[in-house]
C-alpha positions in Angstrom: -104.1 -59.7 11.3 -106.3 -60.5 13.8 -108.9 -58.1 16.1 -108.9 -60.4 19.0 -107.4 -59.0 21.7 -104.8 -61.1 23.8 -103.6 -58.7 26.2 -105.6 -58.9 30.2 -107.5 -56.0 30.8 -106.4 -53.9 33.3 -107.6 -54.6 37.0 -108.1 -52.3 40.2 -109.1 -54.0 43.4 -110.7 -52.9 46.3 -111.3 -55.6 49.3 -115.0 -57.0 50.3 -115.6 -58.6 53.5 -112.2 -59.2 54.3 -111.2 -60.7 50.3 -109.4 -59.1 47.3 -111.8 -58.6 44.4 -110.1 -57.4 41.3 -111.7 -55.4 38.7 -111.8 -53.9 35.1 -113.4 -49.7 34.7 -113.4 -47.9 31.6 -115.7 -45.1 29.6 -118.1 -43.3 30.5 -122.4 -43.4 31.0 -124.4 -45.2 32.3 -123.0 -48.2 34.2 -123.2 -51.8 32.7 -122.1 -54.2 34.6 -120.4 -57.3 32.7 -120.4 -60.6 34.8 -118.9 -64.4 34.0 -119.4 -67.4 34.3 -118.0 -70.1 37.2 -115.4 -71.1 36.0 -113.7 -67.8 34.5 -113.0 -64.2 34.7 -113.7 -60.9 32.8 -111.3 -61.8 30.4 -114.1 -63.5 29.1 -115.1 -60.1 27.7 -112.2 -58.4 26.3 -113.4 -58.3 22.9 -116.5 -56.8 23.9 -116.0 -53.9 26.1 -113.6 -52.4 23.7 -116.8 -52.3 21.4 -119.5 -50.8 24.8 -116.7 -47.9 26.3 -117.3 -45.3 24.1 -120.7 -44.9 25.1 -121.3 -46.6 28.4 -119.4 -47.1 31.7 -118.4 -50.9 31.6 -117.7 -52.7 35.2 -116.2 -56.3 34.6 -115.3 -57.7 38.0 -113.5 -60.6 38.4 -115.6 -63.0 41.0 -114.0 -63.5 44.3 -111.7 -66.9 44.2 -111.5 -66.7 40.0 -109.7 -64.8 37.6 -107.2 -62.2 39.8 -109.5 -61.9 42.7 
């Protein structure tokens, strides 16, 4: 059995300059922002966020035009 996450991250949405931006947020404490490169999405961090979320507030946006944004 693999430990690799295959389910998409839960997403919230915010409007910025008239554009819809998706982001995943979990955990508590000092914030850690997970930024993806081009042309990926917050899904890139699906296996890392669970390891960090016990110690920090994890925020992973989908940059405008990518992922669910």
